[in-house]
C-alpha positions as CSV (number, residue, x, y, z in Angstrom):
1,X,61.9,-14.4,-19.9
2,X,61.7,-12.3,-16.6
3,X,58.7,-12.9,-14.2
4,X,57.3,-9.6,-14.8
5,X,57.1,-10.1,-18.6
6,X,55.4,-13.4,-17.9
7,X,53.0,-11.8,-15.8
8,X,52.1,-9.1,-18.3
9,X,51.7,-11.7,-21.3
10,X,49.4,-14.0,-18.9
11,X,47.3,-10.9,-18.1
12,X,46.9,-9.8,-21.8
13,X,46.0,-13.5,-22.8
14,X,43.3,-13.7,-19.9
15,X,42.0,-10.2,-20.8
16,X,41.7,-11.1,-24.4
17,X,39.7,-14.4,-23.6
18,X,37.1,-12.6,-21.4
19,X,35.6,-10.3,-24.1
20,X,32.2,-11.2,-25.6
21,X,30.7,-11.2,-28.9
22,X,27.8,-9.1,-30.1
23,X,25.8,-12.3,-30.6
24,X,26.1,-13.4,-26.8
25,X,23.0,-12.8,-24.6
26,X,23.6,-11.3,-21.3
27,X,23.5,-14.1,-18.8
28,X,21.1,-13.5,-15.8
29,X,18.9,-10.8,-17.7
30,X,15.2,-12.3,-17.8
31,X,13.9,-12.0,-21.1
32,X,10.9,-9.9,-20.0
33,X,11.4,-6.9,-18.0
34,X,9.0,-4.1,-17.5
35,X,9.0,-1.0,-15.2
36,X,5.6,0.0,-13.9
37,X,4.5,3.3,-12.3
38,X,1.2,3.6,-11.0
39,X,-0.3,6.7,-9.5
40,X,-3.4,5.6,-7.7
41,X,-4.7,9.0,-6.8
42,X,-4.2,10.7,-10.3
43,X,-1.6,12.6,-11.9
44,X,-0.7,14.7,-9.1
45,X,-0.7,11.9,-6.4
46,X,2.2,9.9,-5.2
47,X,3.7,7.5,-7.7
48,X,4.8,3.8,-6.7
49,X,7.4,2.1,-9.2
50,X,8.1,-1.5,-9.4
51,X,10.1,-3.8,-11.7
52,X,8.6,-6.9,-13.0
53,X,10.6,-9.8,-14.4
54,X,9.1,-12.8,-16.2
55,X,10.7,-16.1,-17.1
56,X,11.1,-16.6,-14.0
57,X,8.8,-14.2,-12.5
58,X,10.7,-11.8,-10.1
59,X,11.4,-8.3,-9.4
60,X,10.1,-5.6,-6.9
61,X,6.4,-6.4,-8.0
62,X,4.3,-7.7,-5.1
63,X,2.9,-10.6,-6.9
64,X,5.1,-11.3,-10.0
65,X,3.4,-14.7,-10.6
66,X,0.1,-13.3,-11.1
67,X,1.3,-10.1,-12.8
68,X,3.2,-12.3,-15.6
69,X,0.3,-14.4,-16.2
70,X,-2.0,-11.5,-16.6
71,X,0.6,-9.7,-18.9
72,X,1.0,-12.7,-21.2
73,X,-2.8,-13.5,-21.2
74,X,-3.6,-9.8,-22.0
75,X,-0.9,-8.5,-24.2
76,X,-3.4,-6.5,-26.4
77,X,-4.5,-4.4,-23.5
78,X,-1.3,-2.7,-23.7
79,X,-1.9,-1.4,-27.3
80,X,-3.7,2.1,-27.2
81,X,-7.4,2.3,-28.0
82,X,-7.8,3.1,-31.7
83,X,-9.0,6.5,-32.4
84,X,-12.1,5.4,-34.5
85,X,-13.7,3.3,-31.4
86,X,-16.5,4.6,-29.6
87,X,-16.0,4.7,-25.8
88,X,-18.5,5.3,-23.1
89,X,-17.9,8.5,-21.5
90,X,-17.9,7.3,-17.9
91,X,-15.2,8.1,-15.3
92,X,-13.7,5.2,-13.5
93,X,-11.4,6.9,-11.3
94,X,-8.2,9.1,-11.2
95,X,-5.7,6.3,-11.4
96,X,-2.9,6.5,-13.9
97,X,-0.2,3.9,-15.0
98,X,2.9,3.6,-17.2
99,X,4.2,0.3,-18.4
100,X,7.5,0.3,-20.2
101,X,10.0,-2.3,-21.1
102,X,10.6,-5.5,-23.3
103,X,8.2,-8.3,-23.5
104,X,9.4,-11.8,-24.9
105,X,6.3,-14.1,-25.4
106,X,7.0,-17.5,-24.0
107,X,7.0,-20.3,-26.5
108,X,7.3,-17.9,-29.6
109,X,10.2,-16.0,-28.4
110,X,8.6,-12.9,-30.2
111,X,9.9,-9.7,-28.7
112,X,8.2,-6.5,-28.5
113,X,8.6,-3.0,-26.7
114,X,6.0,-1.8,-24.3
115,X,5.1,1.7,-23.8
116,X,1.7,1.8,-22.5
117,X,-0.2,4.7,-20.8
118,X,-3.3,3.7,-18.8
119,X,-6.0,5.4,-17.1
120,X,-9.6,4.9,-16.3
121,X,-10.8,8.1,-18.0
122,X,-13.5,6.1,-20.2
123,X,-15.0,3.0,-20.8
124,X,-12.4,1.7,-23.2
125,X,-9.7,2.7,-20.8
126,X,-11.4,1.2,-17.9
127,X,-11.6,-2.1,-19.7
128,X,-8.1,-2.1,-20.5
129,X,-7.2,-1.2,-16.8
130,X,-9.3,-4.1,-15.5
131,X,-7.7,-6.6,-17.9
132,X,-4.3,-5.6,-16.5
133,X,-5.4,-5.1,-13.0
134,X,-3.2,-7.9,-11.3
135,X,-0.2,-6.2,-13.3
136,X,-1.3,-2.8,-12.0
137,X,-2.2,-3.6,-8.5
138,X,1.0,-2.7,-6.7
139,X,-0.4,-2.8,-3.1
């Protein structure tokens, strides 16, 4: 065979062996990955965005270890307040936050999508915010 043909055949064989299957997980992608956007001065104020990885903790969050520990200890705080719950009508501040991404619970491997909107607009929302404070404190 000619050298050019050998080179072409070798390239085809190598390319065929490089493809993955749908079952393969992406190597290097942390199982829990969230984007967190916080507006400390309310909906019209400047926005701070970070990425949080857990298992292992990392990303651009200023304290990923504390944020991941808080997240896994308070997953229910990401759920919206049910409509039939009475909340005290107090104002805790103008802060707003959005937490989105994928959470994989350590140990169980259960996966859930996060799409939480948080504020400090009443007693129930203040309680959610306080439970997640290390996750939302981006200073």
